[in-house]
TIMILO-106058 format. One record per residue: x, y, z of N, C-alpha, C in turn; residue in three letters. Coordinates in steps of 0.2 Angstrom, whole numbers, plus 5000, padded with zeros to 4 digits. Layout:
residues N
XYZXYZXYZAla/...
***
This chain:
residues 707
556141575184556641585179556741645176Met/556141675175556241735170556441785175Ala/556241785182556641815189557241835188Met/557541765187558341745189558641795184Arg/558341795176558641815171558741905173Tyr/558241925175558041995175558542015182Ile/558741975185559141995191559841995189Ala/559941955185560741945182560742005177Ile/560242025173560242075169560442145172Phe/560042155178560142225181560742205186Ile/561042165188561742155191562242165185Leu/562142145179562742165175562642225173Leu/562142265171562042335170561942385173Phe/562142365181562042425186562642475185Ser/562642525188563042575189563442585194Ser/563342535199563642545205564442535204Ser/564842555207565642565206566042565213Ser/566642535212566942545219567342615217Cys/567542625210567842695211567542745205Lys/567442805205567142845202567542905199Ser/568242895200568642955197568742955190His/569042995186569142975178569842965177Asp/570342955181570942945178571142875181Gln/571642845178571942795179572642805179Leu/573042775185573742785186573942725189Thr/574542705188575042645190574742625196His/574642665201574442645207573642625209Ala/573242655203572542645203572342605197Lys/572342555196572142515191571342505190Pro/571042485185570342465183570242385185Leu/569942375189569742305190568942285188Thr/568742225188568042205187567642225192His/567042265190566742305195566842385196Gly/567442395194567642475195567342505189Asp/567142565189566942625183567242685185Val/567742705179567942765179567542825176Phe/567242865178566842925176567042975173Ile/567043015168567343075165567143135171Ser/567443185170567443235175566643265175Asn/566443275170565743295168565243255170Gly/565243185171564843145172564543115166Gly/564743125160564443105154564443045152Gly/565143015153565342945150565742915156Phe/565642845154565942795159566442745156Ala/567042715159567342675157567342615162Leu/567342565159567242495163567242425159Gly/567042365163566942315159566242295159Phe/565942275153565242255153565242195150Phe/564642165149564542095146563842095145Ser/563542045141562842025139562641965142Tyr/561841965144561641905147561541845142Pro/561641875135561641815131562141805127Thr/562841825131563441805127563741745131Ser/564041705127564241645129564841645132Ser/564941605138565541605141565741665146Asn/565241695147565241765150565741815148Ala/565741835142566241855138566341945141Ser/566941965143567042035146567442065141Leu/567142135140567442185136567642245140Tyr/568242275138568342345140567942395136Leu/567542435139567142485134566942555139Gly/566742595133566542665136565842675133Ile/565342695138564642705137564342765140Trp/563942795138563542855141563242845147Tyr/563542885152563442865160562742905163Asn/562442945159561942995162561242975160Asn/561242915155560442905153560342835156Ile/559542835156559242775159559142725153Pro/559142655156558942595151559742565150Gly/559542515146560242485144560842525142Pro/561542495143562042545142562042555135Arg/562242625132562442635125563142645123Thr/563342585121564142575121564542615116Ile/564842645115565242695110565842665108Val/566142635112566842605111567042545115Trp/567342495111567542435114568242425112Val/568742415117569342405117569542335113Ala/569342275118569342205115568942175112Asn/568542195106568042175104568142105102Arg/568642085099568742015096569241975100Asp/569341995106569741955111569541965118Asn/568741945118568541945126568841905130Pro/568741935136569041905142568641855146Ile/568741785145568241745147568241715154Leu/567741695157567641675164568041595164Ala/568341595169568341625176568841685177Pro/569341685172569741735173569441815174Ser/569741855177569641925180570041965176Ser/569842025174570042085170570342125174Pro/570942165172571242215175571442265169Val/571442335170571642375166572242425169Leu/572742425167573342455172573742505167Ala/574142535170574642585167575342545170Ile/575842535165576442495167576942555169Thr/577542525171578142565173578242615168Asn/578242595161578442635155577842675152Ser/577242685156576742725154576442685148Ser/576442615148575942585143575342575146Asp/574742565140574042545144573942485142Leu/573842425147573842355145573142335150Val/572842295145572242255147572542175148Leu/572442145154572742075156572142045159Ser/572241985160571741945164572141895168Asp/571841875172572241825178572441755176Ser/572441745170572741685167573441705164Gln/573541775164574141795161574141825154Gly/573541815151573441845144573441915143His/573641935138573542015137573142025130Thr/572442035131571942025125572142115122Pro/572342155125572442215122572842265125Trp/573142305121573742345124573942405120Ala/574142455124574442515119575142535123Val/575442505117576242515119576542565115Lys/576842615118577142685114577942685115Lys/578142645119578842625120579142705122Asn/578742725128578942795130579542775136Ser/579942815138580542805141580342815148Thr/579842855150579742885157579142845161Gly/579142845166578542835171578142885172Ala/577542875174577042945177576442945173Gly/576342915168575742915163575242905166Gly/574642925163574042915166573442915160Ile/572942875162572442875157571942925159Ala/571542955155571043005158570442985153Val/569842985155569142985152568943055152Leu/569043085145568743145145568043165144Leu/567743225145567043235144566743225138Asp/567043215131566843215126566843125125Glu/566943075129566943015128567642985126Gly/568043025125568843005123569342985129Asn/569542915128570042895133570742915130Leu/571142955135571842975132572242945137Val/572942935134573442905137574042985136Leu/574042995144574543055145575043055148Arg/575643075146576343075150576343145154Leu/576843135158576843185164577043265161Pro/577143265156577343325152576643345148Asn/576143325148575543345146575443305139Gly/575943275136575943255129575543195129Lys/574843195124574543135124574743085118Ile/574943035120575342985116574842925111Thr/574242925114573642885111573042915114Trp/572442905110571742915111571242875108Gln/570742855111570242805109570042845102Ser/569842915102569542945096569942935090Phe/570442905090571042895085570842815082Asp/570342775087570342705085569542685087His/569142715083568442705084568342645082Pro/567742615084567342555084566842565077Thr/566342585081565742575076565342635076Asp/565642695081565342755083565642815082Thr/565442865079565842935080565442975084Val/565743015088565543055093565643125092Leu/565243175093565343255092566143265094Pro/566443305091567243325092567543275090Lys/567443215088567943165087568143185079Met/568743175078569143205071569243145067Arg/568743115064568643065060569143065053Phe/569643035055570243045048569942995043Leu/569743025037569542985032570042945028Val/570642995027571242975023571843005024Ser/572342975025573043015026573442995020Tyr/573643045017574143035011574042975005Lys/573242995003572942964999572842895001Ala/572842865007572742805009572142805014Lys/571742745015571242735019571442755026Val/571242785030571442805037571042765042Ala/570442795043570042755050569442715047Met/569242665048568742625047568042615053Arg/567542625053567042595058566842535056Leu/566742485060566742415059565942405064Val/565442385061564842355065564942305068Ala/564542305075564542245078564142175074Trp/564342125077564142055074563342055075Lys/563142065081562442065082562342115087Gly/561642125089561442175094561742165100Pro/561942115103562342105110563042075109Asp/563242075102563942035102564442095098Asp/564742125103565242185099565842155095Pro/565942105095566542065089566442105082Ser/566842115078566842125072566242095067Ser/565942135064565342115061565542105053Gly/565142085049565242105041565242165038Asp/564942205041564742275038565342315042Phe/565642375037566042425039565942475033Ser/566142535036566242605032566842645031Cys/566942665025567742695027567742735019Ser/568342765018568442795012568442745007Gly/568342765001568442724995569142714994Asp/569542654995570242644993570442684986Pro/570042684981570242714974570242784974Ser/569742804980569742894980569542904987Ser/570042884992569642904999569542975001Pro/569843024997569743094999569143114995Asp/568743074992568143104988567443054991Leu/567543004991566942964994567042914999Gln/566442905002566342865008565842805007Phe/566142745008565742685006565642635013Val/564942605012564942555017565042495014Thr/565342435017565442385014565142315017Trp/564942265013564742195016565342145014Asn/565742155020566342105020566842165014Lys/566942135008567542165004567042194999Thr/566442184998566042204992565642274995Glu/565642324989565242384990564542374992Pro/564342404999563542385000563142454999Tyr/563442515001563042564999563642624999Cys/563542684994564042724993563742794994Arg/564042834997563742905000563942954994Leu/563543004995563743064989564543074990Thr/564743084983565443114983565443174985Val/566043194989566043254992566243304986Trp/565943354987565943414981566243474984Ser/566343494990566643544993566243594994Gly/565443584993564943624994564643635001Lys/564643565005564443565010565043555016Ser/565543605016566143605019565943615025Val/565643655028565343665034564543685035Ser/564143645037563543645036563143635042Gly/562543655044562243655050561543635049Gly/561343575052560643545052560443545059Thr/559743575060559243575065559043525066Tyr/559143495073558843435075558243425078Leu/557643395076556943395076556743395084Thr/556343445086556143445092556643475097Asn/557243505095557643535099557943595096Thr/558343645100558443715098559243705096Ser/559443635095560243625094560343625087Ser/560943635084561143625078561743585077Val/561643535072562243485071562643515066Leu/563343525068563643565063564243505060Tyr/564243485053564643445050565243485047Gln/565943475049566443505044566943465041Thr/567043465034567543425031568143465029Thr/568643435030569343475030569843435025Val/570043465019570643425016571243475015Asn/571643455020572243495020572843475017Ser/572643425011573243405007573243325008Gly/573843315014573943255016573343225020Asp/573043255024572443245028571743255025Glu/571243195025570543235024570143195031Phe/569943245035569443225040568743265040Tyr/568343225045567743245046567543265053Val/567243315055567143325063566243335063Thr/566043335068565243345070565443375077Tyr/564943425076565043465084564243495085Thr/564043495092563343515093563243575096Ile/562843625094562743685097562643685104Ser/562343645107561943635114562343565115Asp/562843575120563143525124562643465127Asn/562043495130561643445133561243405128Ser/561343415121561043365116561543325115Thr/561343245117561743195114561643165108Leu/562143165103562243135097562743085096Met/562643045091563142995089563042985082Arg/563542955078563442925072563742855072Leu/563242805069563542745070563342695064Met/563642645063563542595059563242535063Ile/562642515061562242455066562542385063Asp/562342335065562442265063562142245057Tyr/561642295054561342275048561642305042Thr/562142355044562442385038562142465038Gly/561642485041561342545040561842605044Lys/561942655041562242705044561742765047Leu/561742775053561242815056561542875061Lys/561142915059561342985064560742975070Tyr/560942975077560442965081560543015087Leu/559943035089560043095095559643065100Arg/559843085108559443065113558743105113Trp/558243065115557643085116557343095123Asn/557343155126557243145133556643125135Arg/556243155132555443135131555243065132His/555543025128555442955127556042915130Thr/556542945132557142905135557342845131Ser/557442875123557642815119558042865113Ser/558342825108558842855104558242865098Trp/558242915094557842935089558242945083Ala/558242925077558442935070558242995068Ile/558743025067558643095063559143095055Phe/559343045055559643035047559942955046Gly/559942925041559942875040560042855031Glu/560542815032560842775023560442715023His/560342695018560042625017559342625020Leu/558942675018558242665021557842645016Ser/558042645010557542615004557942575000Val/557742524997557942464992558442484988Pro/558142544983558742554979559342604980Cys/559442614987559942644990560642574989Glu/560342524989561042474989561542494983Leu/561942474983562542484978562242464973Tyr/562342494966562242474959561542434959Ala/561142444964560442414962559942424957Ser/560042494954559642514948559942494941Cys/560442474942560842454935561042504932Gly/561542504927561942554922561242594919Pro/561642664918561242714916560542724919Phe/560442714925559942734929560142754936Ser/559642784939559742814946559242804952Tyr/559342814958558942814963558642864964Cys/557942884963557742944963557442974970Asp/557942994975557543014982557143064982Phe/557043104977556643164977555743144977Thr/555643084976554943064976554843034982Gln/554243024984553843014989554142934991Ile/554042904986554342824987554942824983Thr/555642824985556042834979556042764975Pro/556242764970556342714965556842734959Ala/556842684957557442684950557142724944Cys/557542764941557242804935557942804930Gln/557642804924558242814919558442884918Cys/559142894917559342934915559142974908Val/559143034908558843064902559243044896Asp/558643034890559043004884559042934884Gly/558842894890558942824891558142794891Phe/558142724891557542694892557642624895Glu/557142594899557342524902557642474897Pro/558042434899558242384894557842324893Asp/557242304897556842264896556042294893Asp/556142354892555642394888554942414893Gly/555042394900554542414903554942444910Val/554442484915554742524920555042464925Asn/555442434923555842384929556542384927Phe/556942414932557642434931558142404933Phe/558042334935558542304938559142284934Ser/559042284927559442264921559742344918Lys/559442394922559642454919559342484913Gly/559742544910559442574905559942564899Cys/559642594892559942584887559842654883His/560342684879560242744875559642734871Arg/559242794870558742794865558942804858Gln/559742834857559942844850560642844852Glu/561142794848561742774851562142824848Ala/562842824852563342884850563842854845Leu/563942884841564442874836564942934835Lys/565642894837566342934836566242974829Cys/566343054831566443074825565743124823Gly/565243094826564543124825564443174830Lys/563943224829563843274833563543244840Gln/563643274844563443254851563443314855Ser/563043314861562943374866562943334873His/563043374878563043354885562443384889Phe/562043354890561343364893561543364902Ala/561243424904561343414912560843394916Pro/561043344921560843324925560843364932Leu/560343384935560443414941560143374947Ser/560443394954560343374960560743284960Gly/561043284957561443204956561843184962Met/561743124964562343094967562743054961Lys/563343084959563643064954563842984954Val/563842954948564042884949564742854950Pro/564842794952565442774954565942764949Asp/566442734949566942724944567242794940Asn/567342834943567542894940568342904939Phe/568442944934569242964933569343044937Leu/569643054942569743114944570343144942His/570143204938570743244934570743314939Ile/571343314941571443374945571843434943Arg/571543504944571843554943571543584936Asn/570843584936570543594930569943654932Arg/569843694927569243744927568543704926Ser/568043734925567443694923567443684915Leu/567643744912567743724903568243684902Asp/568743684905569343634904569143564906Glu/568743554910568443484913567943474907Cys/567543514903567043504899567543484892Ala/567943514891568443504886568743434886Ala/568943414892569343354893568843294891Glu/568143304893567643244890567443254884Cys/567543314881567143334874567543304869Ser/568243304870568643284864569043214866Arg/568543174870568743104870568143054870Asn/568043034864567543004860567242944866Cys/567642924870567442884875567042904881Ser/567242964882566942994888566143004888Cys/565842974893565042974893564843034897Thr/565143064901564843114907565443134911Ala/565243194913565743234917565343274924Tyr/565843294928565443324933566143374936Ala/565743434938566443484940566243514948Tyr/566543524951566543564958567043604959Ser/566843664961567343714964567543704970Asp/568143684973568443674979568643724984Leu/568643784980569043834984568943844991Ser/568343834992568243855000568143795004Ser/568443735000568343665005569043665009Ala/569543695008570143695012570543645008Gly/570543635002570943594998571543634996Ala/572043615000572643644998572943644991Met/573043574990573343554984572943574977Ala/572243564978571943564972571143594972Asp/571143654970570443694971569843684967Pro/570043624964569343594959569343524960Ser/568743504957568643424956568343414950Arg/568743384945568443364939568343294939Cys/567743264938567643184937567443174929Leu/567643124927567443114921567243024921Val/566843004918566742934916566742904909Trp/566942844909566942824901566542754903Ser/566242734899565742654899565142684903Gly/564942634907564342634910564342674916Glu/563742704917563642744923563242704929Leu/563542694934563142634939563142674947Ile/562642664951562542684957562442754958Asp/562042794953561942854954561242874958Ala/561142944959560642944963560443024962Gly/559843044963559443114964559243124969Lys/559443184971559243214978559143284979Ser/558843324984558743404983559543424985Ile/560043404988560643404990561043394984Ser/560943374979561443334974561843394969Gly/562143374965562543424961562443404953Glu/562743454950562643454943563143404939Asn/562843374934563343314930563043334924Met/563443304918563343314911563443254907Tyr/562943234904563043154902563043164893Ile/563343134890563543144883562843114879Arg/562443144875561843114871562043134864Leu/561643094859561843104852561443174849Ala/561543204845561243254841561443314844Asp/561343374842561643434844561043474849Ser/561243514854560643554858560443604854Pro/559843624857559343664854559543724856Gly/559243784848559543844851559143884855Lys/559343934857558843974861558244014856Trp/557743974856557144004853556543984857Arg/555944014854555443984857555043934854Lys/554943884857554843804853554043804854Lys/553743764849552943764850552643724856Lys/553143674858552943634863553143654870Asn/553443714870553943734876553343784879Gln/553343754886552843784890553043854892Lys/552543894893552543964894552743974902Lys/553144004905553044024912552544074914Leu/552144054918551444084920551744134927Met/551844204927551944244933551444244938Leu/550944224936550444214942550644164947Gly/551044114945551244064949551644084955Tyr/552144134952552544164956552444224961Phe/551744234960551544304964551644294971Ser/551944354974552044354981551544414984Thr/551144424980550644494983550044484981Ser/549544504984548844484983548844534977Lys/549044584976549244654972549344614964Glu/549544564964549744524958549244474956Leu/548844444961548544384959548044384954Glu/548044334951547544334945548044354938Gly/548544394938548844424933549244384929Asn/549144314927549444274923549744304917Ser/550444304917550744344911551244294908Thr/551144274902551644244898552144264898Glu/552744214897553444254899553944194895Phe/554444224893554744174889555444124894Pro/555144054893555544014897556143994892Ser/556743994896557243974891557643894895Val/557843854891558043774894558743794897Thr/558843744902559643754905560043724899Phe/559843684896560443664891560543714887Glu/560143754885560243814880560743874885Asp/560543874891561043934894561643904895Ile/561743824897562443804897562843814890Leu/562543804884562843824878563043894878Ser/562643944879562744004879563344034884Ala/563243994890563844024895564443984894Thr/564543944890565043884890565043854896Ile/564543824899564543794905564743834910Phe/564543894911564643934917565443944917Phe/565743954912566443964912566644024915Ala/567244014920567544064924567644144920Asp/567644124913567944184908567344214907Ser/566644194909566044234907565944264914Asn/566144254920565844284924566044354926Leu/565244384926565244454926565344484933Leu/565044444937565244464945564744424950Gly/564644444956564344394961564044444966Arg/563444414969563144444974563044404978Gly/562444424984562244384989561944324989Gly/561644324982561344264981561344224975Phe/562044234973562244204967562744244962Gly/562844214956563344234951562944254945Lys/563444314941563044334934563444324929Val/563344284924563844254918563544294913Tyr/564044304907563944334901563744274897Lys/563244284894562944234888562944254881Gly/563044204877562944224870562444184866Thr/561844184864561344154860561444164853Phe/560944124849560944124842560944194841Glu/561244204835561244274832561644334835Gly/562144294840562544354843562044384849Glu/561644364850561244394856561544394862Asn/561744444866562344444871561844454879Val/561844424883561344434889561744414895Val/561544444901561844414907561244374910Ala/561744314913561344264916561444264924Val/560844284927561044274935560844204937Lys/561244174940561244104943561244104950Arg/560444094952560444084960560744034963Leu/561144054969561544004972561043954975Ser/561343884974560843824976561043824984Gln/561443854987561543844994561143904998Asn/560843944994560544004998559643975000Ser/559643965006558943965008558444015006Gly/558544065005558044105002557944134995Gln/558444074991558544084984557744084980Gly/557344034983556644044978556144114979Thr/556344134987555944194987556144254983Val/556944254983557144304979557044304972Glu/557044234969556844214962556244244960Phe/555644224965554944244964554844314962Arg/555144344968555044424968555444464963Asn/555944424960556344474954555944454947Glu/555744394946555244374940554644424940Val/554244414946553644464946553744534946Val/554244564950554244634949554544664943Leu/555044634941555444664934555144654927Ile/554644604927554144584920553544634921Ala/553444664927552944714928553244784926Lys/553844794927554144864928554544884920Leu/554244924918554644964910554845034912Gln/555445044911555745114913556545104910His/556745144908557445164905558045154911Lys/557745164916558345154922558345094926Asn/557845054923557744994927558044944922Leu/558444884925558544824920558144794918Val/558144764912557644744907557644654909Arg/557144624910557244544912557044514904Leu/557344474901557144444895556844374897Leu/557044334900556744264902556944244908Gly/556844174909557044154916557044064914Cys/557244034920557343964919557343934925Cys/556943874926556943834932557043754930Ile/557643734933557943674930558043624937His/557643594939557843554946557843624951Gly/558543614954558643654959559043724957Asp/559043734950559343784947558743834945Glu/558943904947558443954946558844004942Lys/558744034937559144074932558744134930Leu/558944204930558644244926559044284922Leu/558744304915559144314910558944384908Ile/559544434910559444504908559744534902Tyr/559544584900559944624894560544644897Glu/561144634893561744634895561844704895Tyr/562144734900562544794901563244794900Gln/563644814896564344814893564744844898Pro/564544904902564944924906564944904914Asn/564444844914564544804921564144854926Lys/564544854932564144894938564444954939Ser/564144994943564545064944565045054949Leu/565045014953565645004957566344974953Asp/566244934949566944934945567144994942Ser/566845044941567145114940567445154946Tyr/566845164950566845214956567445194961Leu/567545134962567945114968568745084964Phe/568845094958569445064955569945124954Asp/570545134956571045184956571145214949Gly/571045154944571145184937570445204934Ala/570045164933569345164929569045244932Arg/569145254939568645304941568845374937Lys/569445384933569545444931569145434923Tyr/568745394922568345384916567745424918Glu/567445434925566945464926567045544929Leu/566845574922566845634925566445664928Asp/566245744929565745764934565145764928Trp/565245774921564445764920564245684919Leu/564645644918564445584918564145564924Thr/564545574931564245554937563545594939Arg/563445644936562945694938562345654933Phe/562545624927562045584922561745534926Lys/562345494930562145444934561745444940Ile/561845504942561445524949560645534946Ile/560645574941559845594939559545524936Lys/559945474934559645414931559445374936Gly/559845374942559645334948558945374951Ile/559045434952558445454955557745444951Ala/557845454943557245444940556945374942Arg/557445324942557245254942556845244950Gly/557145264954556945284961556245294961Ile/556145354958555445394957554945364954Leu/555145324950554745274946554445224949Tyr/554945194954554645124958554245164964Leu/554445224966554145244972553345274970His/553245314965552845354963552445344956Gln/552745334952552645334944552245274941Asp/552545204945552245144943551545124946Ser/551345084942550645074946550645034953Arg/551244994955551344974961551945014965Leu/551845034971552345064976552845004978Thr/553445014974553944964977554644984981Ile/554644964984555344974990555944924988Ile/556444944984557044914983557444884989His/557544914994557844895000558544864999Arg/558844884993559644854993559944904987Asp/559744954987560045004983560945014984Leu/561344994981562045004981562445014975Lys/563045034975563345044968563444984964Ala/563544924968563544864963562844834960Ser/562344874962561744854960561544894955Asn/561944944954561845004948562244974941Ile/561944954936562344934929562344974925Leu/562744994921562945044917562845014907Leu/562445054904562445024897563045054892Asp/563045054887563545074884563645154883Lys/563045194885562945254885563145274891Glu/563245224897563345254903562745264907Met/562145244904561545254906561545214912Thr/561245234919561145194925560545144924Pro/560545084926559945034927559845004933Lys/559445024937559344984943559244904943Ile/559644874947559544794946559544764953Ser/559344704952559344654959558844674962Asp/558144644961557544664965557344614970Phe/557844564970557744504975557344534982Gly/557744584985557444604991556844644992Met/556644674986556044704984555444684988Ala/555044744991554344724993553744774989Arg/553344754988552644804987552344824991Ile/552144884991551644924995550844934993Phe/550344924996549744924995549545014993Gly/548945024991548845094989548845144994Ala/548745125000548645155006549145145011Asn/549645105008550245085014550845135013Gln/551045155018551745205019552245175022Asn/552045125026552645095031552545025032Gln/553144985034553044905034553644875039Ala/553444835042554044815047554144735046Asn/554744715046555044645045555444615051Thr/555344555052555844525058556644515055Asn/556544505047557044485044557444545040Arg/557844575042558244635039558644615035Val/558544625028559044615024559244675020Val/559844655015560044725012560844725014Gly/561144795014561944795015561944855020Thr/562344845025562344875032562844935028Tyr/562544995030563045055028562445085024Gly/562145055019561645075015560945095019Tyr/560845055025560245045027560045105031Met/559445125032559245175036559245155044Ser/559445195049559345175055558845135058Pro/558245155056557545135059557545065055Glu/557745055051557644985046558144945049Tyr/558744965051559244925053559144905061Ala/558944945063558644935070558144915073Met/557544925068556944905071556544865065Arg/556944855059556544825053556144875050Gly/555844935051555344975049555745005042Ala/555245005037555545025029555045055026Phe/555145095021554645145018555045165012Ser/554745215008555045245003555645275005Val/555545305012556245345016556845305016Lys/556745225016557245175017557745195010Ser/557245185005557745194998558045254997Asp/557645305000557945385000558645395003Thr/558645355009559245355013559845315009Tyr/559645275006560245225002560445264996Ser/559945294993560145334988560645394991Phe/560545424996560845475000561545455000Gly/561645395002562245365004562645344997Val/562345324992562445314986562745374982Leu/562345434984562545504982563245524983Leu/563345514991564045534994564545484990Leu/564345424989564945374987565045414978Glu/564645424975564745454967565045514968Ile/564945564973565245614973565945624977Val/566245574980566745574984567345514980Ser/566945464977567345414976567445374982Gly/567245374987567545334994567045274995Leu/567145234998566545174999566445185006Lys/565645175008565345175013565545125019Ile/565845065016566045005019566745015022Ser/567145065019567845065020568045135023Ser/567745145028567945205034568745215035Pro/569045165035569845165037570245225031Gln/569745235025569945275020569945335022Leu/569645355026569545435029569745425037Ile/570345465037570745465043570245505049Ala/570245465055569845505061569145515060Asn/568745475056568145475055567745415054Phe/567245405057566845335058566645305052Ser/566345355049565945345042566145385038Ser/565945375031565745425025565345475027Leu/564745465031564245505032564545565038Ile/564845535042565145595048565545625045Thr/565945605040566545625037566145685032Tyr/565645675028565345725024564945775029Ala/564645755034564345795038564745855040Trp/565245835044565945875047566145935041Arg/566245915035566445955029565846005028Leu/565345985029564746025027564746085033Trp/564746055040564846115044565346155046Glu/565846135043566446175042566446205036Asp/566046225031565846245024566546225021Lys/566646165021567246145017566946085012Lys/566246085010565846035007566446005000Ala/566646064996566946054990567545994991Thr/567745994998568345944999568145874999Glu/567445864998567145794998567345764991Leu/567245814986567245784979567845754977Val/567845684973568345644971568945684969Asp/569445664970570245714967570145704960Cys/569945634957569945614950569545664947Ser/568945694950568545744947568945814946Val/569145824951569545894953570045894948Cys/570645834948571045834943570945854936Cys/570445804934570145824928569945894925Lys/569645934930569346004929569946054929Leu/570546034933571046074934571446074927Leu/571546014923571946004917571546014912Thr/570846034912570246054907570346124904Ser/
***
């Protein structure tokens, strides 16, 4: 008996076919036993069944053609209308170029009717696994990628919403061998389809994914044990919001699916084990179920074993660490009484939010602050997300916060608590930050230095929640904001970008190096802060900002007369000399440029941004690196091409900076100098032609002539 079932199984899942071309025409229909194979051989279209299905149900589907084992079905046409024995199926193109599935009993369980006026249409199975209906003029009138069942394939454009309405939906199979529609599905949330994606159990939310913040508009993930990268792109064009996946290596097979248990899985084909391996999964832990932690609690995914935790300022309702009933406030809010907003980093923000459009961060904060019933808010800048209609995303909550989470890829949100936030002061119970922990060199091991640590809450208050009006500038690893603390102490706060994979290294470098260095021509570090994924450095504020804001500004460059420029040149030279020769440690900056030279109120230059810096030992005069960092144009040739750097590298960068200060021209803008490839070439030609004075900025010359 067992051998009989094995024989049936092999028969039903065999790949033998009468036809193996990839096109269906009016003259060449697809019948039971036929298989159409895509041109590249990756996918097949045909009829399938399962030995366990009743009444020998037949389905029209698409599956992977070139992998061993049981078929992996990625699309089913007639999932809820199978063709039952003894009827035989046929898929055909009609005279009017419609695509029709019918049986020998005269039933039509599935059809694509586009009301085309002409004949000659064909159906083609593409190499991506997409079945398309194409007219003779090349126009595609229908495609299976627009009608997914339970699977999303690479290059499929999954339309989450269209004109603020849910567009596509993935619906799970009823069982492992039953492709009919099951209880679980996933789609955009009808209340906010362009912001969040939800898995449903019938009509009830089952699992809610992270709200789209615009920070991961286009991101890459390395697939384990392969050289391939999975790229996810989200696009919001106003009317349409869609997601696509692509693979850097087309030989790697990948799919996203919702299975019959309601789990959303990312799978890739493992050639070594000839099986599908999970490299990402939603609903892998119990507290990921929708609202399972109760109000004012969250599922903490940063722990080895994810579990529910109370939000800061709250405690469990039942008085112990059991969170099914949620949490309540330790101190009740009273309208009209003082309150503040405590930051929560790395959050999957709660459900049931109100989306307020076209607001800046400080306007979003104000929306919540002036409304007594507002319990929390979150803000995200969507200017890089392709959002045509609204470059921002302000969310506010009233009442309970449910279905929140915490992860390393989450975002900041701010929850309202009673009492006022603390001021910037050294508290008795505040831990000191030990610089020995951040040491990146044996030269610094054992040198634990107490250093003032500032709370993230105080920084938020000082910068007015990182208001755009306080933005001083931005660099390769983050933004710099103006902040005002108690007593009108004005500082500059450098906020390292959370998306920078190198942020921690640069943070450690900067804290260690600047805290050890004391010189009038180096920027002074006042404090630092680590809060979740947030890493911030607090510097003395330089009112005249950076050198480039003067040097390359058509109007402000006239404020830099020759004496001021010469003073800046000498100050930079003294700072470099200190780094290379006069300090206890030999330090190579590796990123000297005009934007990294700050100017105080007396126009005294201060070298800043030591994130790229390296320390040399006592007998070391050169080093090599495989990771070349810095700014092209300022890099010495040996560093840019071979990764070799030394004190000469900084000297070269200083030489480029010197040319910029004298000429007022930018090294990265050679188009400003006609017939020359770079500022260096231009300066050298003037020197050879004994016309070096022509290099001097005209704003300096004009001032000399009028004085």
